[in-house]
C-alpha positions in Angstrom: 11.4 -10.3 -7.8 8.7 -12.2 -6.1 5.1 -11.0 -5.6 4.4 -9.4 -2.2 1.2 -9.5 -0.1 -0.2 -6.1 -0.6 -3.2 -4.3 1.4 -6.3 -3.6 -0.8 -4.7 -1.6 -3.6 -7.2 -2.6 -6.5 -6.7 0.8 -8.7 -3.2 2.2 -8.6 -4.2 5.1 -10.5 -6.3 6.4 -7.7 -3.0 7.0 -5.7 -1.0 9.9 -5.9 1.9 9.7 -8.4 4.3 10.8 -5.7 4.1 8.6 -2.5 5.2 9.4 1.3 6.6 6.8 3.4 3.3 6.5 5.4 1.6 5.9 2.0 4.0 3.1 0.9 3.7 1.5 4.5 -0.1 1.6 4.2 0.0 -0.2 0.9 2.6 -3.0 2.2 0.7 -3.0 5.5 4.2 -2.7 7.4 5.3 0.2 9.6 6.8 3.5 8.4 10.4 2.5 9.9 10.3 -0.9 7.8 9.8 1.4 4.8 12.6 3.8 5.8 15.0 0.9 6.3 14.2 -0.7 3.1 14.8 2.6 1.2 18.1 3.2 3.3 19.2 -0.3 2.3 18.5 0.4 -1.5 16.0 -2.6 -1.6 12.9 -0.3 -2.0 13.3 2.2 -4.9 13.1 5.5 -3.5 14.4 9.3 -3.8 15.5 11.3 -0.8 14.1 14.8 -0.7 15.9 16.5 2.1 15.5 14.1 5.2 12.3 12.4 3.8 11.9 9.5 1.2 9.6 9.9 -1.8 8.4 7.1 -3.9 6.9 7.0 -7.3 3.5 4.9 -7.7 4.5 3.2 -10.7 7.9 2.0 -9.4 6.3 0.8 -6.1 3.3 -0.8 -8.3 6.0 -2.6 -10.3 8.2 -3.6 -7.0 5.1 -4.9 -5.5 3.6 -7.0 -8.1 6.9 -8.0 -9.4 6.1 -6.8 -13.0 
């Protein structure tokens, strides 16, 4: 996994443990729709709860940083 350019996240522990599509979009500096498409394709680790996607902070941190 390569490192991605992320917004201004300097302290991941300040984020909620479970993130919404909008929160992840803000972190990645992309649209909500882009996050939804990445989750639909299985490229972004997520869990579907009803019609909505949920993301765990630690999994997103690892995905973003490549570690």
